[in-house]
N, C-alpha and C positions, 0 to 999 in steps of 0.2 A: 711199088705199092706202098701205101701208108700202113702204119702199124694197126690202126683200127680196122682197116680192111682185112688184114691178115687174121686178126682176132676173130672177126666175123666168119671168115672162111673156116677157121679151126672149129668154131662152135657148130657151123653148118655140117662139117664133116662128121663131128661126133653125133649129131642128131641123125644123120643118114646111117651111120654105123649102128646106132641103137635100133633103128627101124629094121635094118637088114637082119640083125641078130634076133629080133623078135620074130620076124617072118620065117627065119630058118630054124627057129627054136633052139638057138645056141644060148649058153649062159651069158650073163651080162659081162661086159668088159671089166676087168679088174683095174680100177683106177680111182683116184680121188675125184670127187665132184668139185670142180672149180667154179662152176656157175650154173644157175638155174634160170630158165627163160620164164618170165612172168606171163601167164596166159592173158592177163587183162591189158597190159601195156606193151608187151612184146620185148621188153628190155631184158638184157642179161644182167643178173645180179648175183652177188656172192651168197652162198648158202645161209650165212648168218643174217642176211638182210631179207630173207624169204620166210614168210609165215606159212607153214604147211597146213595149219588148221583152217586158215582163211583162203589158202591157195592163191596168194598174191604177194607182191613185194611190199616193202614198208611204205613207199610213196603211194601205192594204190590203197593200202590199208588206211592211211590217213585220210584219203578222200572217199572212203566207202560211205555211202548214205548221203553225201553232200550233193546237192543238185549242181549240174553243170550249168553253163551260161545259157544253153538252149532249153533248160528245164528238165532234162532227163536225169535219172539216177545213175550213178556210176556203180554198178553192181558187179 
């Protein structure tokens, strides 16, 4: 397995663990946040590259409001 594939599996495991903890009403896992998944583009980014106010990563923030090639807005 490649390193990127293992990283993706690790993040997927953490997402599933968080969902199970919420469903069972357990406290959040005590660990540092090493990455946040951007809801707009789906990429994993470091917390310092994620804007909580706009709820998107830096690359998505740069393209907010710019029309795409097909004429839609990237919101």
